[in-house]
C-alpha positions in Angstrom: 79.5 104.2 127.2 79.3 101.9 124.2 81.7 103.0 121.5 79.8 101.3 118.7 77.0 98.9 118.0 78.3 97.6 114.7 81.4 97.9 112.4 81.4 99.7 109.1 81.4 96.3 107.2 78.7 94.6 109.2 75.2 96.2 108.4 72.9 94.4 106.0 69.3 94.7 104.7 68.0 92.8 107.8 69.3 95.7 110.0 66.9 98.2 108.4 65.1 100.2 111.1 67.8 99.5 113.7 69.3 102.4 115.8 73.1 102.1 115.4 76.3 103.8 116.4 79.2 103.6 114.0 82.8 104.9 114.4 85.6 105.3 111.9 87.4 107.6 109.5 85.6 110.2 107.4 86.8 109.0 104.0 84.8 111.3 101.7 81.9 113.8 101.5 80.0 114.1 98.2 77.7 117.1 98.2 74.6 117.0 96.0 73.1 120.3 97.3 72.9 122.5 100.4 71.1 119.9 102.3 71.9 116.6 100.6 75.2 114.7 100.7 76.8 111.3 101.2 79.5 110.5 103.6 81.7 107.4 103.3 82.6 106.2 106.8 85.5 103.7 106.9 86.9 101.5 109.6 89.1 98.3 109.7 86.2 96.1 108.5 84.8 98.1 105.6 82.7 101.2 104.7 79.2 102.4 105.3 77.3 105.2 103.5 75.9 108.0 105.7 73.3 110.1 104.0 73.0 113.8 105.0 69.5 115.2 104.5 69.4 118.4 106.6 71.2 121.8 106.3 72.2 121.5 110.0 73.8 118.1 109.6 75.5 119.3 106.4 77.2 122.2 108.3 78.5 119.6 110.8 80.1 117.3 108.3 81.5 120.2 106.1 83.4 121.4 109.1 85.2 118.1 109.5 88.4 117.4 107.5 88.7 114.1 105.6 90.4 111.3 107.6 89.1 112.7 111.0 87.7 110.0 113.2 84.0 110.4 114.0 81.1 108.6 115.6 77.7 108.5 113.9 74.5 107.6 115.7 71.4 107.1 113.5 68.9 104.8 111.8 69.6 102.1 109.2 67.4 102.3 106.1 67.3 100.6 102.7 69.2 102.4 99.9 67.2 103.5 96.9 70.2 103.1 94.7 72.1 100.0 95.8 75.8 99.3 95.3 76.3 95.5 94.6 80.0 95.9 94.8 79.9 96.7 98.5 78.9 94.2 101.3 77.0 97.1 102.9 75.7 98.4 99.5 72.0 97.6 100.3 71.8 100.0 103.2 72.7 103.5 104.5 72.5 105.3 107.8 70.6 108.5 108.4 72.4 110.3 111.2 70.9 111.9 114.2 74.2 112.8 115.8 77.8 113.1 114.6 80.7 113.7 117.0 84.4 114.2 116.2 86.6 111.8 118.1 90.0 112.7 116.6 90.3 115.7 114.3 92.6 115.7 111.2 94.2 119.1 111.4 95.3 119.2 107.8 93.2 120.2 104.9 95.5 118.5 102.4 96.8 114.9 102.8 100.2 113.7 101.5 98.3 111.5 99.1 94.7 110.3 98.5 94.3 107.3 100.8 92.6 105.0 98.3 95.2 105.7 95.7 98.3 105.6 98.0 99.9 102.9 96.0 100.3 105.4 93.1 102.2 107.8 95.4 105.9 108.3 95.6 107.5 105.5 97.7 109.2 108.0 100.0 105.9 109.6 100.8 104.3 106.2 101.4 107.0 105.2 103.8 107.1 108.5 105.7 103.3 108.4 106.2 103.0 104.7 106.4 100.2 105.0 109.0 98.2 106.8 106.3 99.2 104.3 103.6 98.0 101.4 105.8 94.5 103.0 105.9 94.2 102.1 102.2 92.2 98.8 102.2 94.4 97.5 99.3 97.5 98.0 101.4 96.0 96.8 104.6 94.8 93.5 103.1 98.5 92.4 102.8 99.0 92.9 106.5 95.9 91.0 107.3 97.1 88.2 105.0 100.4 88.2 106.8 98.7 87.8 110.2 96.5 85.0 108.9 99.4 83.1 107.3 101.6 83.3 110.3 98.7 82.1 112.5 98.1 79.2 110.1 101.8 78.3 110.0 102.0 78.3 113.8 98.9 76.2 114.1 100.2 73.6 111.6 103.6 73.4 113.2 102.0 72.7 116.6 99.8 70.1 115.1 102.9 68.4 113.8 104.3 68.2 117.4 106.7 71.1 117.1 107.4 73.2 120.2 107.6 77.0 119.8 110.7 78.3 121.6 112.1 81.9 121.4 115.9 82.2 121.1 118.0 85.2 122.2 118.1 88.5 120.3 121.3 89.6 121.9 124.1 87.2 121.1 127.7 87.0 119.9 129.0 88.0 116.5 129.4 84.9 114.2 131.0 84.5 110.8 127.8 83.4 109.0 128.3 85.1 105.6 126.5 88.4 106.1 127.4 91.6 108.0 126.3 91.7 111.7 124.4 94.4 113.4 126.5 95.2 116.5 125.2 96.4 119.9 127.7 97.9 122.4 127.8 96.3 125.8 127.6 99.1 128.4 128.8 96.9 131.3 131.7 95.4 129.2 133.7 98.3 127.7 135.0 97.5 124.2 132.8 94.5 123.7 129.7 94.0 121.6 126.6 91.9 121.3 125.4 91.1 117.8 121.8 90.7 116.6 121.4 87.1 115.3 121.6 86.6 111.5 119.5 83.5 112.2 118.9 81.3 115.3 121.1 78.6 113.6 123.4 77.8 116.5 120.7 78.1 119.2 118.3 75.7 117.4 121.1 73.2 117.0 121.9 73.6 120.7 118.3 72.9 121.5 118.6 69.6 119.7 121.6 68.7 121.9 119.5 69.7 124.9 116.9 67.0 124.3 114.3 69.1 122.6 112.8 66.9 119.8 111.1 69.3 117.5 111.5 73.1 117.7 110.1 76.0 115.7 109.6 79.7 115.9 108.6 82.7 113.7 112.1 84.0 114.1 113.4 87.5 113.5 116.7 87.7 111.7 119.0 90.6 111.3 121.5 91.2 108.5 123.2 94.4 107.5 122.9 93.9 103.8 121.5 95.8 100.8 117.8 95.7 99.8 116.4 93.8 96.8 112.9 93.3 95.5 112.6 90.1 97.5 114.8 91.0 100.5 114.3 93.8 103.0 117.3 95.4 104.5 117.9 95.1 108.2 115.4 92.5 109.4 113.3 89.7 108.2 111.3 86.7 109.5 111.5 83.0 108.9 109.7 79.9 109.9 112.6 78.4 111.7 112.5 74.7 112.5 114.8 71.9 113.6 114.2 68.1 114.2 116.3 65.7 116.3 117.0 62.2 115.1 115.9 63.3 111.7 117.0 63.0 108.1 116.5 65.0 104.9 113.3 62.9 104.2 111.8 63.9 107.6 112.3 67.6 106.8 110.8 67.2 103.3 107.8 65.4 104.7 107.0 68.2 107.1 107.4 71.0 104.6 105.4 69.1 101.9 102.6 68.6 104.4 102.5 72.1 106.0 103.0 74.5 103.1 100.8 73.4 100.1 97.5 73.8 102.1 98.4 77.3 103.2 99.5 78.3 99.7 96.3 76.9 98.2 94.1 78.6 100.9 95.7 82.0 101.2 97.4 82.4 97.8 96.5 84.4 94.7 96.2 81.0 93.0 94.4 78.0 94.4 96.7 75.4 93.0 99.9 74.3 94.8 102.2 71.4 94.3 101.3 68.3 96.2 103.8 65.9 97.8 106.3 64.8 96.8 107.8 67.9 95.3 110.2 67.5 92.4 113.8 67.0 93.4 116.5 68.4 91.2 120.2 68.0 91.8 122.0 71.3 91.9 124.2 70.6 88.8 121.2 69.4 86.8 119.3 72.5 87.7 122.1 74.7 86.5 122.4 72.7 83.2 118.7 72.3 82.5 117.3 75.6 83.8 120.3 77.8 84.0 119.4 78.5 87.7 119.3 76.9 91.1 115.9 78.6 91.5 114.0 77.3 88.6 110.4 78.4 87.9 108.7 75.1 87.0 105.6 76.9 85.7 107.7 77.6 82.6 108.1 74.7 80.1 111.4 76.0 78.5 114.7 74.3 79.3 118.4 74.8 78.4 120.4 72.6 76.0 124.1 72.5 75.4 125.1 73.6 71.9 128.8 73.9 72.4 129.9 71.0 70.1 127.6 71.9 67.3 128.3 75.7 67.2 131.8 76.2 68.7 133.5 76.5 65.3 130.7 78.2 63.3 132.8 81.4 62.9 130.8 83.6 65.2 133.4 85.3 67.5 131.6 85.0 70.9 131.2 81.2 70.3 134.9 80.6 69.5 136.5 77.8 71.5 140.0 79.1 70.8 141.3 82.6 70.5 141.6 83.7 66.8 144.6 85.7 65.5 142.3 88.7 65.1 141.0 88.5 68.7 144.6 88.1 70.0 145.8 91.1 68.0 142.9 93.2 69.3 143.6 92.4 72.9 147.3 93.2 72.6 146.4 96.5 70.9 144.0 97.3 73.8 146.7 96.4 76.3 149.1 98.7 74.7 146.6 101.6 74.9 145.7 101.0 78.5 148.9 99.7 79.9 147.0 96.7 81.4 148.5 93.4 80.2 146.3 91.2 82.5 143.8 90.4 79.8 146.1 89.8 76.9 145.0 86.8 74.7 147.2 84.6 72.6 146.1 83.1 69.3 145.2 79.4 69.8 144.5 79.7 73.5 141.5 77.7 74.8 138.7 80.1 75.8 136.6 77.7 77.8 133.6 79.1 76.1 130.3 77.1 76.5 127.3 77.7 74.4 123.8 77.2 75.7 120.5 77.2 73.7 116.9 77.8 74.7 114.4 76.6 72.0 111.0 78.4 72.1 108.4 76.6 70.0 105.5 78.1 68.1 107.0 81.5 68.2 104.8 84.1 66.5 106.0 87.4 68.0 107.6 90.3 66.0 111.2 91.2 65.5 110.6 94.2 67.7 109.4 91.9 70.5 112.6 89.8 70.1 114.9 92.8 70.3 113.2 94.2 73.4 113.2 90.9 75.2 116.8 90.2 74.3 117.7 93.7 75.7 115.8 92.9 78.9 117.8 89.6 79.3 121.1 91.5 78.7 120.3 94.0 81.5 119.5 91.2 84.0 122.2 88.8 83.0 125.0 91.2 82.3 125.7 89.4 79.1 124.2 89.6 75.6 122.3 86.6 74.2 122.0 85.9 70.5 119.3 84.3 68.3 118.0 82.9 65.1 114.7 81.4 63.9 113.6 78.4 61.9 110.9 79.8 59.6 107.8 78.0 58.3 109.8 76.8 55.3 112.4 75.2 57.5 115.0 78.0 56.7 117.3 79.5 59.3 116.7 83.3 59.4 117.4 86.4 61.5 119.9 87.3 64.2 123.2 85.3 63.7 121.6 83.0 61.0 124.5 83.6 58.5 126.9 81.9 60.9 124.6 78.9 61.3 123.7 78.2 57.7 126.6 75.9 57.0 125.7 73.8 60.0 121.9 73.9 59.4 121.2 70.1 59.4 123.5 69.4 62.3 122.0 72.2 64.4 118.4 71.1 63.6 119.3 67.6 64.6 121.3 68.4 67.7 118.6 70.8 69.1 115.6 69.0 67.8 114.3 72.0 65.9 111.1 72.3 64.0 109.5 75.1 61.9 108.4 78.1 63.9 111.1 77.7 66.6 113.0 80.7 68.0 116.5 79.7 69.3 118.1 82.0 71.9 121.8 81.4 72.6 124.2 82.3 75.4 127.9 81.9 75.6 130.9 82.5 77.9 132.5 80.6 80.8 130.2 77.9 82.1 128.8 80.0 84.9 128.0 83.0 82.8 126.6 80.9 79.9 124.3 79.1 82.4 123.2 82.3 84.1 122.3 84.1 80.8 120.4 81.0 79.6 118.5 81.0 82.9 117.5 84.6 82.5 116.4 83.7 78.9 114.2 80.9 80.2 112.5 83.1 82.8 112.2 86.2 80.6 111.0 84.6 77.4 109.0 82.0 79.3 106.9 84.7 81.0 106.6 86.9 77.9 105.8 84.4 75.2 102.2 83.1 75.3 101.7 79.4 75.9 105.0 78.7 77.8 104.0 79.5 81.4 101.2 78.0 83.5 101.2 81.0 85.7 98.2 80.5 88.1 99.8 77.9 90.5 102.4 77.6 93.1 105.0 75.1 91.8 107.5 73.8 94.5 110.7 71.9 94.1 113.7 70.8 96.1 117.2 71.6 94.9 119.4 68.8 96.3 123.0 67.5 96.2 124.8 70.8 96.5 128.6 70.7 96.2 130.3 70.8 99.7 133.3 72.8 98.3 134.3 75.1 95.5 137.4 77.0 94.5 137.1 80.7 95.6 137.2 83.2 92.7 139.5 85.5 94.7 141.5 83.1 96.8 141.8 80.3 94.1 141.8 77.9 97.0 139.2 75.3 98.2 136.4 77.0 100.2 133.0 75.9 101.6 130.4 76.3 98.9 127.4 77.0 101.2 126.8 76.0 104.8 130.0 74.7 106.5 127.9 72.9 109.1 126.1 70.7 106.6 126.9 66.9 106.8 129.0 65.8 103.8 127.3 63.0 101.9 129.0 59.8 102.9 130.4 61.4 106.2 133.9 60.8 107.3 134.6 58.1 104.6 134.1 60.6 101.8 136.3 63.2 103.4 139.1 60.7 103.9 138.9 59.6 100.3 139.3 63.2 99.2 142.2 63.6 101.6 143.9 60.5 100.1 143.3 61.9 96.6 140.9 59.1 95.6 138.2 61.5 94.8 138.1 65.2 93.8 137.0 67.4 96.7 134.7 69.3 94.3 132.8 66.0 93.8 131.9 65.9 97.5 128.2 66.6 97.9 126.5 68.0 101.0 123.3 66.9 102.6 121.9 70.3 101.9 118.7 71.4 100.1 116.9 74.5 99.0 113.1 74.9 98.8 112.1 76.9 95.7 108.6 78.1 94.7 107.9 79.9 91.4 111.5 80.8 90.9 111.9 82.2 94.4 114.2 80.6 96.9 112.2 80.3 100.1 114.8 78.6 102.2 118.0 76.7 102.6 118.3 73.8 104.9 120.5 70.9 105.7 121.2 67.7 107.6 123.6 69.1 110.2 127.2 67.9 110.8 126.7 66.9 114.5 129.9 64.8 114.8 132.9 66.8 116.1 135.4 64.5 114.3 133.7 64.9 110.9 133.3 68.6 111.5 137.1 69.0 112.2 138.0 67.0 109.1 135.6 69.1 107.0 137.2 72.3 108.1 140.7 70.9 107.6 139.8 70.6 103.9 139.7 74.4 103.8 142.9 74.9 105.9 141.2 75.4 109.3 141.9 73.2 112.3 140.2 72.2 115.5 141.4 75.3 117.3 139.8 77.5 114.7 136.4 75.7 115.1 136.6 75.9 118.8 137.4 79.6 118.7 134.6 80.5 116.2 131.9 78.2 117.4 132.8 77.2 121.0 129.3 76.5 122.4 128.2 74.4 119.5 131.5 72.4 119.3 131.5 71.8 123.0 127.9 70.7 123.1 128.5 68.2 120.3 131.2 66.7 122.3 128.6 65.7 124.9 126.6 63.4 122.5 124.5 65.2 119.9 121.7 63.6 118.0 121.6 63.6 114.2 119.4 66.5 113.4 118.2 68.5 110.4 116.2 71.6 109.7 115.1 74.4 107.4 113.8 78.0 107.7 111.5 79.2 104.9 111.3 82.9 104.7 108.0 84.3 105.9 108.3 87.6 104.1 109.1 86.0 100.7 106.3 83.4 101.3 103.7 86.1 101.9 105.0 88.2 98.9 104.3 85.1 96.7 100.9 84.6 98.2 99.9 88.2 97.7 101.3 88.4 94.2 103.5 91.4 95.0 106.8 92.2 93.3 108.3 94.2 96.2 108.7 92.7 99.7 108.0 96.2 101.2 104.3 95.7 100.3 103.8 92.9 102.8 105.8 94.4 105.8 103.9 96.7 108.2 106.7 99.2 108.6 109.4 98.7 106.0 112.7 100.5 105.6 113.6 102.1 102.3 116.3 100.8 100.0 119.0 102.6 102.0 118.0 100.8 105.2 116.3 103.9 106.6 113.1 104.2 108.5 112.1 107.7 107.3 108.9 107.6 109.4 110.7 107.2 112.7 114.0 108.8 111.6 116.1 105.7 112.0 119.1 105.4 112.1 119.4 108.6 114.1 121.9 110.4 116.1 122.4 109.9 119.9 123.7 112.2 122.6 127.3 112.4 123.7 126.2 111.2 127.1 124.8 108.0 125.6 128.0 107.4 123.7 130.1 108.1 126.8 128.1 105.5 128.8 128.8 103.0 126.1 132.5 103.8 125.9 132.2 104.8 122.3 133.6 107.7 120.2 132.3 108.3 116.6 134.6 109.2 113.8 132.8 110.5 110.7 134.8 111.0 107.6 134.3 114.3 105.8 
């Protein structure tokens, strides 16, 4: 028995007169009279209008709830009132037989299918199978499938071999919290779901595999964000043997732009070579290691010209008034940890973002400044250079005496808005970075939005001083190769160079202000690896204990290798132009890492716990 002759998106004017059988969901019934009505039939491929012209057939369709699945057998005819917005808008089907295939038993739906994106998020996630019936929601899932297929095809064309790595593995100190799985046959021991296939793909390189990739599932027990789903995510994981940073860049610059240009919201994408920006330059110039190069605003340092202008937040030394205020506060609270002394160096840095041809209102400035403060956690300040070349608004009174110096130092011209941040270097940079992104997107003429602009962030510091420990720690990936190898580490050990000046052969891929991936040339030499860990007070035994398989494998002759793993979910979010990553995941969790459709996480029976040698202790 044939289930259908055509899909609901297939029939055209040339099919007029054909006998057809369609199947799908009854989306809507519009009654015009007792005998005349119009049914919209929807399937995966589109919609077709079914015209009801008899009282008998009207009784049939009126007895069927919306979203029931039905089959319709009838004849195609030309519509008298065509709908040019629909691919099937030239035709309609006159039914001879309508059968119910799967009845919807509810008269009321949780939300209107075609307006599900306007519904409460909890309802959408609980009834995700209904949400996905909305063509606007479904198209993101279709996009996801097409993009993954294109990525896979391109990687294979570049001679990469697809290999799946284990899901059950061992817990590893990789930065995030593991999901643990109790081992029934090994009481008291646990598997862990992999945060990434990092160690396995490096082991594949030592095994003689030359080019590896997979669309890899990764699991991290971390909180949700707009661009990060809790629990699990996918990445285009790749690794290359006998490869350098340049080899990785060449592959990414060849694979990604065509896919972004073909499937993206915008048809322009950066061509090779992508811009390369050293990490420290990115922080100074853009206030971020994830710069959005579609924005033409940059950051300037204004510390020297404004540090003694008399404005409190810009002061480079503690004033007597500030010292007295801090001591008074300490006396009230009993907390002396933040007491300031007059004359102490504050370490304040001042950053400026100059926005040219600014014509917006004071209300606009106040609102955008408030938005920056919420995002950055620190308040920016501002003034303007009006059409007469006068400094006005905001903190203008503190700048007047330095007018000429400020204009010269910042290269100001009439009509400029100057937005300033201050604080310790990191905070001043962060706030300035938020200024760049927020004002750049909001002020007309400063953002060429309709493109995908890629860049590489390179030359990351290998080490940093931990905020809590106050001691030297790895800045990012401890298994990155230090630039200069063993010689650089020995120079630092001898005190010839500052350990903070050691760079790592590590890189980030950024697109439109979103970090798609981190990657690195791997430290494949056990001797260099041990020396790198000794810098942070860990020895050979610590490395062997934490990473035994990888360390031992490298001792059997490992090739130089490098890799990267762009996030598939973030990539598709950019391509679809969505602000939330949940919009491009078929069955996403909510912000609390709950699958409210399936009821996960859920309780298990005492028998299951007993088999796993586990007892639960729930605090009241």
